[in-house]
N, C-alpha and C positions, 0 to 999 in steps of 0.2 A: 725420247725426243727426236732422235735422228730419223726414226721410222715415220713419225708424223711429218717432218720436214720433207722427206723423200716423197711421201704420198702426196703432199700438197704440190710439190713441183711437178710430179707426174700428172696430177689432176689439172693443174694449170696448163700444161702443154697439150693435154688431150682436149680440154675445153677450147683453148685458143685455136688449135687446128680445126676442130669441128666447126667453131663459130666463124672463123675467117675463110673457110673453104667455100662459103656461099658468095664471096666477094670476088669479082673478076681480078685476076692476078695483076694487071697493070695498075690497078688502084691501090693494092695492098702496099705498094712500095713508096710510101711517103705522102701521097695525096690525102688530105683530110686532117693533118696535123698530129699533135701528140697530147697525151695527158700525163701529168706527173704531180707529186711524187707517187711512187708505187712501191711499197704499200703507203696508203694515205691514212690520215687521221681524221680531223674534223673538216678538212677541205681537200679539194683536188683542183689543180690548175689545168687549163687547156690553152693550146695555141693552134690556130688553123691557118690554112693557106688558101683562102677562097678569093676569087676575083669579083669584080664589080657586078657582073651579070649572074652571079650564083647565089642561091639561097641555101644555107646550111642549117642542119638540125643535129644536135647531139642528144642521144637518149641513153640513159643508164638503166640497165635491167638487173633484177635479182636473179638468183640461180633457178628460179621457177619460170623465168621468161616474162615476168611482170615488169612493165615500165615503171620505174621508181622516180624518174626525173626527166624532164624534157627541156632542153635549152635551145632557143632559136638564136642563130649566130648570123650577124650581118658583117659587111665589109668594114664598117667602122669599129666593130667589136670583135676583133680576131683573137683576142686574148681574154681569158676570164677565169673566174674563181667560182667553184660550185660548193655550196655549204653542205657538208655531209654530217652535221651534228645530230641529225635525227635518224641517221642510218645506223644499223647495228653492225658490229664487226662481222666480217665474212668476205666471201668472194662475190664480185659483181662483174658484169660485162658492160661495155659501152659500144655504141655504134654511131658513126657519123654518116649522115646522108647529105649529099650535095645535089640540089635539084631533084630530090626524091629518089636518088640512086645511092645505094650503099657504097661508100668509098673507103671506110676504115672501121675496124672492129678489134676488140681485144679485151682481155680480162684485167681486173685490178683488184687489189685487196684493201679492205678497210680494217685497220687494226687500232683499237683504242685501249 
């Protein structure tokens, strides 16, 4: 069991680093909000910090890079809940775009 946990932690770090390296560093430091809980069950929550003149999109990808869910976020809806009940357990990636520019990305786990 410890071997599996260590492998998942190492895989998480490698994926996180590879995925977020494509995002300019000033944006990785807080812009775009947060997703929680991680690991998630049947839902995941998000909070964003967008301004009135910004359009935000949150996209969830599976490990094959396929978009599994797209959520448009506006100023009035800066917090939300995404239903994951149809997703299978595993590792996923999310990316937040503001005005079509990537501002935040990271991995999360669904565990049912």
